[in-house]
N, C-alpha and C positions, 0 to 999 in steps of 0.2 A: 180303017187303017188310020185315017187321019187323026181320029180321037185318041187312038193309043199313042201316036207320036206325041200328042199335046199332053197326055197324061204322064208320059215318060219325061219329056222335058218340064213339065210342071213339079214332078217329084224332085227332080234335080235341082231346081230353083227354089223350092221350098226348103230343101235340104240346106242349100247354101246359104241363103238369107237367114235362116233360123240359126245355123251354126255361126254365122258372121256375129249375129246379134247377141247370142248367148255366150259364146267362148272365146271370140277373138277381141284385140284390142282396137284394130282398125287403123286406118291412117290417122296420124296424129293423135292417137288414142282416143279417137271419137267415140267409139262403142263404150269404151271404158268409162269416159265421163259421163256419158248418158246413163249407165248402169248405176254409177256412184251418185249421179243426181237424183235419179228415182229411188235410192235408198231401199227401205225396208217395207214400203207400202205395197199395195196390190200390183201396181205396174213395175216396182222393182222386183218383186217376187217373180212375176211374170217373164221377165228378162233373164232371170237366173234358171229357169226352167225350160229346157229344151222341148220336152213333151207339150207342155202347155202352150209355148209360143208357136210351135208348129202347127198347132190347130187354128190360130188366127192368121198366120202367114199363108196358110193352105186356103182360108176362106177367101182371102184378097185374091190369090192366085186362081181359084176356081171361078170366082166372079168375073176376072178378066178373060178367062179361057172358054168357059162353058157357053153353049149356044142356048140353052133353055135351063129352068130352075131344077128340073128332075136330074138332068146330066149334072148340074152344078153341084147338088148335093152329094152324089156319088163321088164326083171328082174331089170335091172338098175333102171327105173322109179318105178317100184313096190316097190323095197326095199327102196328107198329114201321116197316114199310116206308113206310107213308102219312105218319107223322109225319117221317120222314127226307125223304121229297119236299117236304112242307110246309116244313121248315127250309130247304131249298136253294133253293124257289121265294121265301121270304120274305127271304132274304138280300139286303141292300142291294148293288146292283150297282156303285153308285158307289164304295163303300168297297172297298179292295183287300184281299182275302184275306191273311192273314199269310204271308210266304214260309217255306218248309220249308227250313232250312239245316242241312247235315251237314257238319262238317269232319273229315277224315281225318288224322291226325297223322303226319308223318314223309314226306309227299309233297311233292317239290321241285316248284317251278313254274316254268316257263321265263321268267316275267316278273319273277321277283324276283332281285335282285342276289345274285350268289354271291361269296363271298370267295376268292380265289385266292392262294396263297402264291406270291411271287416271290422269285426267288434272286438 
């Protein structure tokens, strides 16, 4: 019973810290400045991805909570997964998620007008 309590508290803590780092500006816009400072590099992309960052926040939480390495591995994965589920359930359904848009260069579209040379 003690482990389940720590697991639930760990999931809530991982969700809170990860959400704070990826989606909030923080006091005095601290987290916003950190994200801008990190830019488009590996760490900057990590700070923009809730799923990615939750794995690393959960690893730290599991290292602090777990009593042995076997329990730590399962708690690590469970806390990250739980935080991801909380993030998905807490997302405001009335807001539309941003569309994923990819544009491939050089593909002709049948709806676009083509210039044809007339002789």
